[in-house]
C-alpha atoms as one frame of an Amber mdcrd trajectory, in Angstrom:
protein
   2.539  97.136 -18.666   5.939  94.941 -19.090   3.264  91.031 -19.435   1.695
  92.564 -22.368   4.889  92.860 -24.161   5.765  89.006 -24.114   5.206  87.185
 -26.861   2.718  84.205 -25.834   3.416  80.761 -26.536   1.841  77.503 -26.493
   3.253  73.976 -26.000   1.515  71.164 -27.489   2.803  68.202 -25.833   1.152
  64.357 -25.942   2.061  60.845 -26.438   3.399  59.118 -29.486   1.005  59.713
 -32.407  -2.183  61.620 -30.173  -2.628  63.713 -33.127  -0.028  66.757 -32.164
   1.485  67.737 -35.495  -2.457  67.521 -37.065  -3.072  69.791 -34.376  -0.388
  72.412 -34.812  -0.979  72.310 -38.973  -4.986  73.113 -38.386  -3.919  76.387
 -36.537  -1.175  77.120 -38.975  -4.321  77.293 -41.931  -6.629  78.827 -39.466
  -4.023  81.435 -37.891  -6.148  84.476 -39.917  -2.944  86.405 -40.879  -1.823
  86.244 -37.346   2.142  85.892 -37.546   2.971  82.630 -36.097   6.102  80.522
 -35.557   6.430  77.366 -34.937   9.437  75.297 -33.037   9.047  70.986 -33.534
  10.903  68.421 -31.635  11.774  65.258 -32.902  12.117  61.912 -31.570  14.753
  60.539 -33.944  17.177  62.418 -36.756  14.764  62.789 -39.396  12.102  65.825
 -39.692   9.240  64.351 -40.878   6.818  66.492 -38.384   8.710  69.670 -39.723
   8.381  68.274 -43.249   4.658  68.264 -42.502   4.125  71.600 -41.014   6.407
  73.622 -43.743   4.663  72.141 -46.508   1.437  74.244 -45.445   1.811  76.956
 -47.478   0.583  79.318 -45.066   2.010  82.861 -45.777   1.437  84.158 -42.034
   3.906  80.796 -40.974   6.858  80.956 -44.048   9.417  77.593 -43.834  11.837
  80.117 -42.365  10.053  80.413 -39.033   9.167  76.330 -38.301  12.485  75.686
 -36.386  13.216  72.050 -35.834  15.208  70.130 -33.313  16.202  66.955 -33.443
  19.163  66.460 -30.865  16.872  65.611 -28.283  14.341  65.843 -26.023  13.724
  69.537 -25.284  12.771  69.121 -21.574  16.472  67.606 -21.582  18.302  69.996
 -23.735  16.400  73.334 -22.856  19.722  75.122 -22.553  21.587  73.685 -25.110
  17.905  73.516 -27.903  14.925  75.699 -26.344  16.159  78.788 -25.135  18.362
  79.262 -28.153  15.848  78.692 -31.051  13.341  80.759 -28.911  15.774  83.627
 -29.348  16.545  83.599 -32.506  12.655  83.881 -33.176  12.199  86.775 -30.911
  15.313  88.554 -32.569  14.085  88.438 -36.191  13.306  91.366 -37.510  10.052
  90.840 -37.708   9.276  88.413 -34.751   6.888  86.294 -34.371   3.044  87.430
 -32.737   2.378  83.773 -31.238   5.152  80.803 -31.234   3.445  76.915 -31.197
   5.950  74.776 -29.032   4.865  70.863 -30.290   7.083  68.497 -28.230   8.091
  65.016 -28.901   6.097  62.493 -28.050   8.283  61.429 -25.071   8.882  64.810
 -23.295   7.371  66.027 -19.876   6.313  69.374 -20.386   6.939  70.862 -16.751
  10.808  71.354 -17.316   9.940  73.035 -20.410   7.615  75.734 -18.708   9.818
  76.381 -15.850  12.366  76.972 -19.206  10.656  79.973 -19.269  11.567  81.526
 -16.361  15.626  81.525 -17.203  16.205  85.195 -17.123  17.272  84.947 -20.805
  13.728  84.752 -22.335  11.719  85.793 -19.073  10.943  88.885 -19.500  10.472
  88.544 -23.697   7.589  85.577 -23.647   5.064  83.836 -21.667   3.447  80.214
 -21.644  -0.355  80.779 -23.204  -1.052  77.272 -22.019  -0.366  73.609 -22.125
  -2.396  72.129 -24.273  -2.038  67.967 -24.203  -3.517  66.010 -27.241  -4.635
  62.814 -26.062  -5.312  59.789 -28.641  -8.706  59.025 -27.566  -8.802  55.242
 -29.232  -6.082  54.328 -28.026  -6.453  55.173 -24.233 -10.045  53.480 -25.263
  -8.454  50.607 -25.780  -6.436  50.308 -22.991  -2.850  51.229 -24.289  -2.472
  53.231 -20.781  -3.275  51.310 -18.307  -3.742  54.098 -15.449  -5.327  52.579
 -12.979  -2.307  52.004 -10.032  -4.369  48.692  -8.566  -4.518  47.124 -11.912
  -0.666  47.752 -12.574   0.332  45.847  -9.293  -1.600  42.854 -10.457  -0.229
  42.647 -13.500   3.262  42.725 -11.593   1.836  39.984  -9.471   1.079  38.178
 -12.795   4.248  39.073 -15.049   7.536  39.129 -12.898   9.162  41.305 -15.610
   7.341  44.397 -14.679   8.699  44.964 -11.751   9.202  49.180 -12.406   6.564
  51.324 -13.023   6.314  51.796 -16.945   7.756  54.792 -18.341   4.530  55.351
 -20.334   2.515  55.652 -17.810   4.623  58.939 -16.270   5.130  60.486 -19.270
   1.313  59.954 -20.112   0.460  61.359 -16.501   2.810  63.907 -16.127   0.995
  65.494 -19.644  -2.082  65.878 -18.637  -0.741  66.947 -15.060   0.466  69.960
 -16.543  -2.433  70.741 -18.944  -4.166  73.648 -19.279  -6.292  72.725 -21.922
  -7.337  68.593 -22.956  -7.901  67.934 -26.302  -9.161  64.166 -26.943  -8.620
  63.458 -30.150  -9.805  60.710 -32.529 -13.406  61.024 -30.589 -14.498  59.889
 -34.556 -13.105  56.429 -33.790 -14.789  56.101 -30.151 -18.277  55.114 -29.298
 -20.598  57.761 -26.981 -19.962  55.465 -23.701 -15.995  55.436 -24.853 -15.622
  59.147 -24.925 -17.587  59.335 -21.713 -15.043  56.731 -19.805 -12.256  57.918
 -21.163 -12.996  61.294 -20.315 -13.668  60.648 -16.942 -10.442  58.953 -16.607
  -8.391  61.633 -17.642 -10.864  63.674 -15.330  -9.231  61.576 -12.469  -5.838
  61.944 -13.374  -5.930  66.178 -13.912  -5.033  67.907 -10.612  -7.661  71.023
 -11.031 -10.115  71.841 -13.185  -8.867  71.673 -17.065 -11.842  71.465 -19.818
 -11.483  68.500 -22.354 -12.505  69.246 -25.280 -13.719  66.518 -28.671 -12.250
  66.551 -31.831 -11.700  64.814 -34.737  -8.368  65.193 -36.941  -7.106  67.957
 -34.622  -9.426  70.295 -36.085 -10.306  72.997 -32.809 -11.025  76.430 -33.189
  -8.069  78.574 -32.785  -9.616  80.770 -30.588 -10.064  77.917 -28.032  -6.451
  76.815 -28.518  -4.865  80.173 -28.473  -5.502  83.106 -25.976  -5.750  80.560
 -22.821  -3.603  83.401 -20.840  -2.464  80.879 -18.483   0.870  82.179 -17.461
   1.956  78.530 -16.567   5.990  79.472 -15.964   3.880  81.007 -12.888   1.798
  78.690 -12.017   4.187  75.663 -11.232   3.313  74.794  -8.009  -0.308  73.390
  -9.154   1.587  71.257 -12.060   3.172  68.447  -9.878   4.822  65.715 -12.060
   6.273  62.005 -11.421   9.614  63.572 -11.995   9.649  66.919  -9.454  12.868
  65.715  -7.968  14.386  64.756 -10.785  16.833  67.026 -12.560  16.198  65.203
 -16.213  15.187  62.345 -17.486  16.780  59.856 -20.103  14.659  57.696 -22.873
  16.755  54.443 -22.757  13.131  52.432 -22.379  12.947  53.186 -25.691  14.269
  52.449 -29.706  13.881  54.861 -32.757  15.450  53.821 -35.832  15.136  54.842
 -39.475  14.248  52.407 -42.429  14.533  53.559 -46.022  11.419  52.246 -48.064
  11.428  51.532 -51.723   8.574  52.769 -54.170   5.581  51.106 -53.929   2.687
  50.359 -56.400  -0.156  50.794 -54.214  -0.229  52.564 -50.777  -2.473  49.518
 -49.688   0.542  47.369 -49.914   2.322  49.609 -47.724  -0.261  49.583 -45.372
  -0.109  45.883 -44.635   3.209  45.815 -44.204   3.213  48.231 -41.816   0.331
  46.500 -39.818   2.169  43.009 -40.201   4.917  44.580 -38.974   3.305  46.557
 -35.860   1.373  43.334 -35.005   4.464  41.501 -34.826   6.630  43.630 -33.222
   6.148  45.774 -29.974   6.187  49.210 -32.292   3.937  52.079 -30.658   5.118
  54.411 -33.625   5.440  54.904 -36.874   5.772  58.123 -39.494   6.969  58.771
 -42.944   6.934  59.686 -46.521   7.406  56.885 -49.323   6.674  57.422 -52.976
   3.787  55.625 -55.253   4.944  54.750 -58.593   3.140  56.755 -60.919   1.743
  59.541 -58.555   2.902  62.655 -58.686   2.327  63.265 -55.133   4.181  61.653
 -52.022   2.530  59.691 -49.208   2.315  60.351 -46.037   2.412  57.212 -43.723
   1.404  58.024 -40.194   0.663  55.174 -37.293  -0.216  54.179 -33.954   0.748
  50.397 -33.468  -1.671  48.568 -35.718  -4.161  51.688 -36.422  -2.175  53.215
 -39.808  -3.694  55.984 -41.741  -2.267  58.139 -44.817  -2.379  60.114 -47.231
  -1.239  62.150 -50.191   0.924  65.350 -48.458   1.984  67.521 -51.249   3.999
  66.660 -54.433   7.218  65.831 -55.464   9.633  68.974 -55.944  11.454  69.262
 -59.248  14.296  67.306 -58.759  13.808  65.972 -55.582  14.672  62.299 -54.906
  12.114  60.193 -54.612  12.906  58.448 -51.181  10.881  57.340 -48.735  11.987
  56.706 -45.419  10.098  56.078 -42.245  10.731  56.554 -38.716   9.909  53.306
 -36.333   9.907  54.367 -32.628   8.506  51.183 -29.764  10.112  49.520 -26.305
  13.449  48.721 -25.701  14.609  45.835 -27.631  13.359  46.070 -31.165  14.006
  43.672 -33.254  15.112  46.103 -36.473  16.060  44.056 -38.974  12.951  41.632
 -39.061  10.431  45.117 -38.526  12.850  46.379 -41.822  12.529  43.334 -43.516
   8.385  43.198 -42.699   8.110  46.835 -44.478  10.286  46.748 -47.609  10.040
  43.009 -48.414
């Protein structure tokens, strides 16, 4: 009976900009009274994702049940950050009935799954499932070259490609650990592209895993929660490029913050962000900005030059209307040039 007493946890993983936060917010807004908690891992020291989730206003997941961890990737800081955070939620007077864990876009899920076997938490929690969110439109556009032969050809043509692209390995590891794959942004792909991406993902998956198409992360909560995978007891069927490594680092990536001025219109900012993404190898942007004369703050999120924006919530009384943007890219980003393009 002990297993039935364990609190189920869903790990939501996926590459940068796949739509993880949008999916988690959808879960919170459709929890139907189930008492939830969220652990969100940021890459960088600005809690943009945490802010998005805390602004949901969902009674079953109050702000103090959203725990932000910004001291490093969860798969590298399990002992220092993740296990204490999980124990803190479980020790609450009214512990959550289900915990959703959103990893950073650079996290390897398998080390996190392994942590559920730690003695401090093993008898109290179980991994209900690993949900991997894929930006289908980005994959269809060739953002990830999963074909090893194609990578080998690129190395021959370009001497700078003298080692495996870490982005490829992170992307594949997130698929290899999945119990469910969400092919997000399906509305941005043609039917042919959807079939092609689904086929490529299927080649990577080591076992039978359902692939579900979605738009804006809208998947029925009954599909996402209650998988009953017990993934911590099923590690052998989840191979990883990094099984022989104790941990991994993110030395191949840069992340920095730009303080944003107020803009007259959303389009003015979007055009600047697109110009910066076109001129520099930017993987991901996410942040908030003040639009002059508007009572609500503007949330901007982007993958490459594809930028989305929406008014998120009202600026609070007394809150500084200061915009901030997190920029993530591969090592060597020209920070000054990017900041100049974005802020003018």
